[in-house]
C-alpha positions in Angstrom: -30.0 9.9 -11.3 -28.3 7.1 -9.2 -24.5 7.4 -8.7 -22.1 4.8 -7.4 -18.8 6.5 -6.5 -15.3 5.1 -6.0 -12.4 6.7 -3.9 -10.4 7.2 -7.2 -12.5 7.5 -10.3 -16.2 6.7 -10.3 -19.0 4.8 -12.3 -22.1 6.8 -12.5 -25.6 5.7 -13.7 -28.5 7.5 -15.2 -31.9 6.5 -16.1 -33.3 7.4 -19.4 -36.8 5.8 -19.6 -36.2 2.1 -19.8 -32.4 2.5 -20.6 -29.8 2.5 -17.9 -26.6 4.4 -18.8 -23.4 3.4 -17.2 -20.8 6.0 -17.4 -16.7 5.4 -16.6 -15.7 8.6 -15.1 -11.9 8.9 -14.7 -10.7 11.0 -17.4 -7.7 12.4 -15.5 -6.1 8.8 -15.7 -7.6 8.0 -19.2 -10.5 6.2 -17.4 -8.1 3.4 -16.3 -9.6 1.2 -13.7 -9.0 1.1 -9.9 -10.1 -2.3 -8.1 -12.9 -0.2 -6.4 -14.1 0.9 -10.2 -14.1 -2.8 -11.1 -16.3 -3.5 -8.2 -18.8 -0.4 -9.0 -19.0 -1.4 -12.6 -20.3 -4.8 -11.2 -22.7 -3.3 -9.0 -24.1 -1.0 -12.0 -24.3 -4.2 -14.3 -26.1 -5.9 -11.6 -28.5 -2.9 -11.3 -29.4 -3.3 -14.8 -29.6 -7.2 -14.7 -31.9 -6.9 -11.6 -34.3 -4.0 -12.4 -37.4 -4.9 -14.3 -37.9 -1.6 -15.4 -34.7 -1.3 -17.2 -34.9 -3.0 -20.6 -31.6 -2.2 -22.2 -27.9 -0.7 -21.0 -25.5 1.7 -22.4 -21.8 1.6 -21.3 -19.8 4.7 -22.0 -17.0 6.9 -20.7 -16.4 10.5 -20.2 -13.4 12.3 -22.0 -11.3 11.4 -25.0 -10.8 7.9 -24.0 -13.0 4.9 -23.3 -10.2 3.2 -21.0 -6.5 2.7 -21.0 -7.1 -0.7 -18.9 -6.3 -1.5 -15.5 -4.3 0.7 -13.1 -1.5 -2.1 -13.1 0.4 -1.5 -9.8 -2.8 -1.7 -8.0 -3.9 -5.2 -9.6 -0.4 -6.8 -10.1 3.1 -6.9 -8.3 4.1 -6.1 -4.8 1.7 -3.1 -4.3 -1.4 -5.0 -5.7 -4.4 -4.4 -3.6 -5.8 -7.4 -2.0 -8.7 -9.0 -3.5 -8.4 -6.7 -6.6 -10.6 -8.6 -8.8 -13.3 -9.9 -6.2 -16.8 -8.8 -6.8 -19.9 -9.2 -4.5 -21.6 -12.7 -4.3 -24.5 -13.0 -6.7 -23.4 -9.9 -8.7 -22.9 -9.8 -12.4 -19.3 -10.2 -13.4 -17.9 -6.9 -15.0 -16.4 -9.3 -17.8 -19.2 -11.8 -17.9 -17.1 -14.6 -16.8 -19.2 -15.9 -13.7 -22.5 -14.2 -14.2 -23.6 -12.3 -17.5 -26.1 -9.4 -17.6 -29.4 -10.6 -18.9 -30.4 -7.4 -20.7 -28.9 -6.1 -24.0 -25.8 -3.9 -23.6 -24.7 -1.2 -26.1 -21.2 0.1 -25.6 -19.9 3.3 -26.9 -16.2 3.7 -27.2 -13.8 6.2 -28.4 -10.0 7.2 -28.2 -7.9 4.5 -26.3 -9.8 1.1 -25.9 -7.1 -1.1 -24.5 -7.2 -4.3 -22.6 -10.0 -4.5 -20.3 -11.7 -2.0 -22.5 -12.0 -4.5 -25.3 -12.9 -7.3 -22.9 -15.9 -5.3 -21.4 -17.2 -4.3 -24.8 -17.1 -7.8 -26.1 -18.8 -9.1 -22.9 -21.7 -6.8 -24.1 -23.7 -7.1 -27.2 -23.5 -4.3 -29.6 -20.4 -1.9 -30.1 -20.8 1.8 -31.5 -17.1 3.2 -31.9 -15.9 6.6 -32.7 -13.7 6.7 -35.6 -10.7 8.0 -33.6 -10.9 4.6 -31.4 -7.7 2.5 -31.0 -7.7 -1.0 -29.8 -4.9 -2.9 -28.3 -5.0 -6.2 -26.4 -1.4 -5.7 -24.9 -1.3 -7.6 -21.8 1.6 -9.9 -23.2 3.8 -7.0 -23.7 3.6 -6.5 -19.8 4.6 -10.2 -18.8 1.0 -11.4 -18.4 -1.9 -12.6 -20.4 -5.5 -11.4 -21.1 -7.6 -12.4 -18.1 -10.9 -11.0 -18.9 -12.4 -13.2 -21.7 -10.2 -12.0 -24.5 -8.7 -15.4 -25.1 -12.1 -16.8 -26.2 -14.1 -13.7 -27.1 -11.7 -12.6 -30.0 -12.4 -16.1 -31.4 -16.2 -15.7 -30.9 -16.1 -12.3 -32.9 -13.2 -12.6 -35.4 -12.4 -16.3 -36.0 -9.1 -18.1 -35.2 -6.9 -16.4 -37.7 -7.9 -12.8 -36.9 -8.0 -13.4 -33.2 -4.6 -14.9 -33.0 -3.3 -12.3 -35.3 -4.0 -9.5 -32.8 -3.6 -11.5 -29.5 -0.2 -12.7 -30.6 1.0 -9.2 -32.0 -0.3 -7.3 -29.1 -0.7 -4.7 -31.9 -2.8 -1.5 -31.9 -5.6 -1.4 -34.7 -8.3 1.0 -35.8 -12.0 1.3 -35.8 -12.2 0.1 -39.4 -10.2 -2.9 -38.5 -12.4 -3.6 -35.4 -15.4 -3.2 -37.5 -14.1 -5.5 -40.3 -13.4 -8.3 -37.8 -16.7 -8.0 -36.2 -15.9 -6.2 -32.8 -17.8 -3.0 -33.8 -21.1 -2.8 -35.3 -21.1 0.8 -36.4 -18.5 3.6 -36.6 -19.4 7.3 -36.2 -17.7 10.8 -36.0 -15.9 11.3 -32.7 -18.3 12.8 -30.1 -21.4 11.0 -31.6 -20.8 7.5 -30.1 -22.9 8.0 -27.1 -25.7 9.6 -28.7 -25.8 6.9 -31.3 -25.5 4.2 -28.6 -28.3 5.6 -26.6 -30.5 5.8 -29.9 -29.9 2.1 -30.4 -30.8 1.2 -26.7 -34.0 3.3 -27.2 -34.9 1.4 -30.3 -34.2 -2.0 -28.6 -36.4 -0.8 -25.6 -39.3 -0.3 -27.8 -39.5 -4.0 -28.3 -41.0 -6.6 -25.9 -38.5 -6.8 -23.4 -39.0 -10.4 -22.5 -38.7 -11.4 -26.1 -35.4 -9.5 -26.2 -34.2 -11.0 -23.1 -35.1 -14.8 -24.0 -33.5 -14.2 -27.4 -30.2 -13.3 -25.7 -30.4 -16.2 -23.3 -31.1 -18.6 -26.0 -28.3 -17.3 -28.1 -26.0 -17.7 -25.1 -27.1 -21.5 -24.8 -25.0 -21.9 -28.1 -21.9 -20.0 -27.0 -21.7 -20.7 -23.4 -20.9 -24.4 -23.6 -17.5 -23.6 -25.1 -17.0 -20.4 -23.1 -17.2 -22.7 -19.7 -14.2 -24.4 -20.5 -12.4 -21.4 -21.6 -13.4 -19.6 -18.4 -12.6 -22.6 -16.1 -9.0 -22.4 -17.5 -8.5 -18.6 -16.3 -7.2 -19.8 -12.9 -4.5 -22.0 -14.7 -3.5 -18.9 -16.9 -3.5 -16.7 -13.8 -1.1 -19.0 -11.8 1.2 -19.5 -14.7 1.6 -15.9 -15.9 1.4 -14.2 -12.4 4.1 -16.4 -10.9 6.5 -16.0 -13.7 9.6 -13.8 -13.8 8.4 -12.3 -16.9 5.4 -10.9 -15.1 7.5 -9.2 -12.4 9.8 -7.9 -15.1 6.8 -6.6 -17.2 5.2 -4.8 -14.2 8.5 -3.2 -13.1 9.1 -2.0 -16.7 5.6 -0.5 -16.7 6.3 1.2 -13.6 9.8 2.6 -14.7 8.4 3.2 -18.3 11.0 1.3 -20.1 10.9 -1.6 -22.4 10.7 -4.9 -20.9 13.2 -7.8 -21.1 11.6 -11.1 -21.3 13.3 -14.3 -20.5 10.3 -16.9 -21.2 10.3 -18.1 -17.5 
């Protein structure tokens, strides 16, 4: 077993034949991500991408929840860590914005699947959800906006109406709803999601790896032309929302555990 540790929380990897299992391990904080964990996830995805013996990957999480999202004060506001979103040159991007993993990825989710949790699973290929999964893209409730690809991957999976419904409402929705709009491919009983994701990955790994990889590459040719324009727009989104008064209010209200009062500026 390979292990990539972070000072707070960790990302672990296990090898199961031709399948690399990537495990989010910070259950004490609902698997929320620190900047170090973002970097370690990138390292693990790069390991999957670069290693010829790994033909498929599974992304999953310890504990009751997949992830509550970012550990917000470490990424935004006056206590944000410098270079919080930076990854190593040439690495696969955690959110598949700059560089996408060329191997198929099956994601197993459960419990809370908020913000970057949705963006990570949509950056993969197939999702298995426990029936207790709860999804929410709530960044705009905190004065910011989705920065990990939700603004275009919701469209790819769900279409305009359903995408805007959830991106605008910032509402919480169920595994059944996620299945209906194409975010999730299978729903299983809680506790069975990782086993089922591993089964699917092992089935994928029984096929010719080159055939599977070129199939993904070819499919992405269709998607990536439109994605590029959306990805190139992220710095403009970032500059506009992070320099707003609403962003400061959103972060402060999160820290103080109170409702935010936004002013649209």
